[in-house]
C-alpha angles and dihedrals in degrees: 000000000000090000090056094047094052092044091052089048091052090049091052093049092049092046093050092048091047093052092048091050091046090053090053089050092052090051098047106015094226108165092211088061091051091053092047093049089053091048091052090048088054089053088052091052091049091050090048091053088049090053090049093051093044094050104038103019130264121287133171096269096050093045094046091050093046093049094045098051098027103041104025115023111031101066095046090053089050088052089050089061090052091051092051092047098048106026105030140237100308095055091039094053091050090049090047092056091048091048092048092049092047092046092052091050091048091050091053091049094049093048093052101035121112124222116244091217139002117292116246106244100218104028132068103244122219114247092234089061100051109019134069128241100273099058091045092048091051091051092050095047095042098045096036095046094044092049089054089053092050096046092042090049090052092052091046091049092051091051093045092045090070090067096037091051091062091066101027110014098181095049096046095048096043095049093047091048091048094054090048091052090048089053090049091051090049091053090049092053089047089052089055090060091046090050091054091049091052103035105019090224114149092185093057089044092054093045095050090044091056091047092048092050091050091051090048091052092052089051091051091053092049096045097048101037112116117242123240116284116260115254093255091060098046114116117257143117114302125207122214115230090248091061095056108104128173119242089258091061093252127115118259115249111288094014131106126225118242118239091257091050092049090051091051094051097042110112114249121235 
């Protein structure tokens, strides 16, 4: 019962974070925010599959779905958001096609794969105990490679932020901090899978998943928040050059007096 409650809580946290990130994408159309909202939705699906298995017992459908979205797909989609944020649309689009192709292949493998032994009904089985070599290899390559992209991107962003901060201090520091927090959240969610592999505790898995998703969401907010506007773009009254008059009532060199200024300075008769 406690396993189910924590899994449902993790699903709700991931769903709320996904909807908030989706709302930011709809407002600003940042492709990194679209990728991150999809990744959080995948975390919500994984937590929902975990809740289903914890409450009614694990079957092939629930376990396949959980392993596909939780162990194979979610971290690569997180990494896709990092690629869009740090390296732009061209690199992000190429990574998106690769992620989509790999995800489609992984989905086909998980649908057709056979279990090497019966699933335990009331315990989340380790992949090495019930799956063949190919699904486990895909999970290792996808999650491990994507984690390297996220952590490497965070380190690159911190190094690059030193130069960006010279021109726009708030933007450079916030983006670098955001990518570091995203990397930390990714490591926390990875630790939840490791914890389950070591201790077979679905409750601890669900709790660390919820914490990891919350950390990821904070990182998303930091990394994609716009910096303060430069002084030249701040709202305020603007004067046309023709309205600029020296304290003596005469135009500054190279400037023309406005009609009202000429009337004010015309000698009276």
